[in-house]
Structures are given as C-alpha cells and as structure tokens.
N, C-alpha and C positions, 0 to 999 in steps of 0.2 A: 560696196558689198561683194559685187562680182562683176568681172569684165563682161558678162553676157547681158547685164542690164544696160538700158539706154540711160541717159542723163535724167530723163523724166522718171524712169522707173527707179532709179537710185534714189531720187529725192523723195518718191513715194515711200520706199523702204524706210529711209531715215525718219521722216515725219510720222509714219505709222508707228514705228518701233519706239520712238521717243515718247509719243503720246500714251501708248499702252504701258510702257514700262513706268512712266510717272504715275499713271493710275493704280498700278499694282503696288507700287512703293507707298502711295498715300493711303491704301486701304488697310484700315486697322482691324476691321471685323472680318474674320476668315469666311463668314457666311456670305459676304458680299463679293468674294473673288470670282465666282462664276458669272455673277451679273456684270462685272467689268469685262470679262471675256466675251460674254454674250453681246454686249455692246460693241466690242471690237470686231466682232464678225460683220457688223453692219458696214464696215469699210470695204468689204469686198463688193457690196452693192454700189457704193459710191465710186470705186475704182472702175467697176464695169460701165457705169452710167457715163463716166467721163472719158471713156475710150472713143476712138474715132468712130463716127457714125457709120462709115463704110465698113469697118471691121465688124461692128455689132450686127449690121445687116447680113453678114455671112453666117451667123449662128444658125445651125440647123437642129440643135437640140430641142426636143419637145417631150412633154409629159407623155408617158406611155412607151417610151422607147426602152430605156433601161439597159442598153447594151453595155455601157461602161459600169453598170453595176454588177458585172460578172467577173471582175478582176479584183485581186487582193488590194485592200486599202490600208495604207499606213497612217497612223494618227498619234498625235501627242495626247498625254494623259488628259489635259484639260478638255480636248475635243471629245473624248470618250465620256467625261462627266456631264458635259452639256447634253449629249445624246441621251445618257441615262436619266438625267433630270426630266428631259422632255418625255421619255416613255413613261416614267414613274408617275407623271403628273397629267398625261393625256390619254394613255391606254387604259382600257378597261381591265378587270382582273382576268378575264378569259383571254384577251389579246396579249396581255403580259405573259401569262403562262404559255401561250402559243409561241411568242417570240423567244422565250427563254428555251424552249425545246429546239428551235431552229439554230440559235446561237450555240447551244451545247453541241449540236451535230456539226455546225461550221468548225468549232474549235477542235472536235475530235478528228475531223477530216484534215485540218491544217497541221496538227501536231506532228513535230519532227520533220516536217518537209521543207525543202528549200524554197526560196521565192519563186523560181521557175516551176517547181513541181506544184506549188500552190496555184499558180496562174494557170497551169495546164488543166486544173480540175474544173475551172469555169463555174464555179459555184455561185449561184445568184445571192446577192446580199439578203441577210435574213430579214432586213427591213423593207424589201421591195414587195410591192403588191400590185398586180396588174400593170407592171412596167412603170410604176411610179414610186417614189420614195415617201414613206410614211412618217418620216422625221424631217421633211425638207427643210423646215425653219432651223433645225439643229443638226443639219448634215455636216459631215467632216470638211476640214479646209480643203483637201485635195478634191473633193467633189464640187466644192465651190469654185475651184480654180479650173475645171475642165470644160472646155467649150469646143464642139466639133462644128466644122463646116461641111461635112460629108457623112451622112448617116449610114449609107451603103458601105462606105469606107470603114466605118466603125464595125459594122457586122462582118465584113470581110476580115478585119483584124482580129476580131474575137474567134471567127471560125478557124482561121489559120494558126492562132496562138502567137502571131508575130505581127508587129506594127508594120505591115508592108505598104499600106496606104497612109499618106501624111494627111491627117485630118485636123491639124491644129491651126489656130489663128494667132500668130505671133504677136500682133498688137494688143491682143486681150490676154493672152497667156503670160506675157511678161509682166503685166500690171497685177494679175492675180497672184503670180508667184512672189512679187515684191511684197505684197500685203501679207501673204501666208508666211514667208520667211520672217518678216518683221514681227509679227505676233508671236511666232515660236521662239524667236531669238529673245524678245523682250521677257517672255515667261522664264526663260533659262537664265536671263541676266537677273531676274528677280529671285533667283535661287530655286525654282520649282524643277521637277523632274524633266529632263530633256530626252529621255529615251523615247524612240519611236515604237509603237506597239501595233500589232495587228488589230484592226479596228473591232472585228467581230469576237475574237477572243478575249480582249480587254473589256468589251462592252459586257460579255457574259459574266466576267469577274466582277465588274463594278456593280451589276445588278443583283448579284448573290452574295456579296460581301461588302458590308458598309465600311469596314476598315481601310478599304482602298482610298476612300476620300480623306479619311483621317491621316493616313500616311502622307498623302499628297500635300494637304494643308501643313503638315509638319516639314515639308520640303524633303521627303523621303521618296524612294522608288514607289510608285503607286501600285504597280502590278507585278506578279511573279514573272520569272524569266520565261516561263512557258507562253507568256502572252506577247513576247517581243516580236517585232517585225523580222521576218526571216531575211537573211542576206544571201549573197552569192558566194560560192567557195573562195573566190579570190579576195573578198571584202575583208578589211581588218575588223577585228571584234568590236570596235567602238564606231564603226562607220555610220550607224544610224542614230548616234547621240549628238544632241545639239548642246553645246557647252557655252558658259558664260565667256565671252570675249571682250567685253568693255565697250560694245558699240554705242550703248546708250546711257553709260555711266556719267 
C-alpha cells in the first residue's frame, strides 16, 4: 500500500481491508452496514494491543487532556454516521439540543475557510466535555489513531499552531494508520462515498437531515459540498477523496 509501512503494517492493512470488504459485500440488509463498520473499529484496539509493549508504555494520553480535540478532524461518511447513531441513542433530548447548537456554531465558523485557517481557530470539538470525549466508543478513526508520548509537547503545538514538538509514537501510529486506511479503502472498494468531510460540519448535517444516510446507503455522496474537509491552496480538487483501486477485489 505504501512505502512508509513496515512489512507487518502492510500485512495488517491487507488483512483488515480484505476482511472488512468481504463483510460489506456479504451484507444484504442496508440496516446492518453500520454494525459491520462498528465491529471493524474494534480492529484498532487489537492493533494497539499487539503493538510493542515498550511503545505502549510511552503513551501519555489521558482522559481530561483534550488537547488534540482542538484541531480540525477529517472523517469519512461512515464515521460520521456511527457518531450520529451513538448520539441519537445515548444523549438525552436536552444534551442533543445542546450539541446541535455547538455543531451549528462550529459549522458556521469553519464555512469557507482553508485547512490552515480552520486549524488556527483552535475551536474545541463540540463533543468535548471537561477534557473528555462524550462519544469515545464511537469517536472518528483519526482520533483512534492518535497517541502522544508528550502532553506538554501537545500543548505547545496547540499554542503555537505548528507541530514543533514531535509527540508521535511511530510503532503505534503506523499500525493505527494501517487499520484506518484499510477500513476506508474497503468502504470505497465496496462503492460507498470516499469523500473526506469535516467531522463537525458533517455530523451536524447527519443529525438534522435523515436523507444523508439514505444517500450513503445508495452509494451516493452523503453530505453537501459545504461539509467537505478543507484542503490547502496547492492541493488538487480530489486530494481528499478515496477511490476504489482494486486492493481487495
């Protein structure tokens, strides 16, 4: 898949993608699609648990930090729907109304801005409460893939707006990205929307327009263009789109 992957990570990508693609192709009831992808997300936990113990011992991430929850998050449509499902089944009516207000404010602030401009806003995720994620079980894949070895470095990076401190743990990050790319590629191979969206904007749309899910199940674009992840000026128009490449056919 990528020259940046180790042989072990390449194998993890292939096995994960093949398994998820097969399950999606075998699923005849559209109502079961999210269940398949919810199960696929458990592969992140298995990939983490099988990472070297020395690497896992370096992880400094803790509940209540929330530093990484102040940067824009790109997500595929299926990730947005899993989060929306969690909110709709777990939140009270009052909490739902409150989060919709915060998501609407997020969407308005992000509208028309570039990736760098959005990052500079440092807006906390609408789902963050007292430094902790309120949808942790259904959090996006990029959130599942991020692990830091240096909390102060994370805070410094957020304050400066530039990643000047290396906080990553390569032995874990490579495994997480192999799983993430495999799942997203398998979804695209199965014919579903491969466009990357701004998580907060698309989640607001998913929670206010039931037709988003209908379009996704019909293998159409799930969300309007206004919800798409922003690129940088030099990026080609389709830079954030995952397309079927025949990896798992």
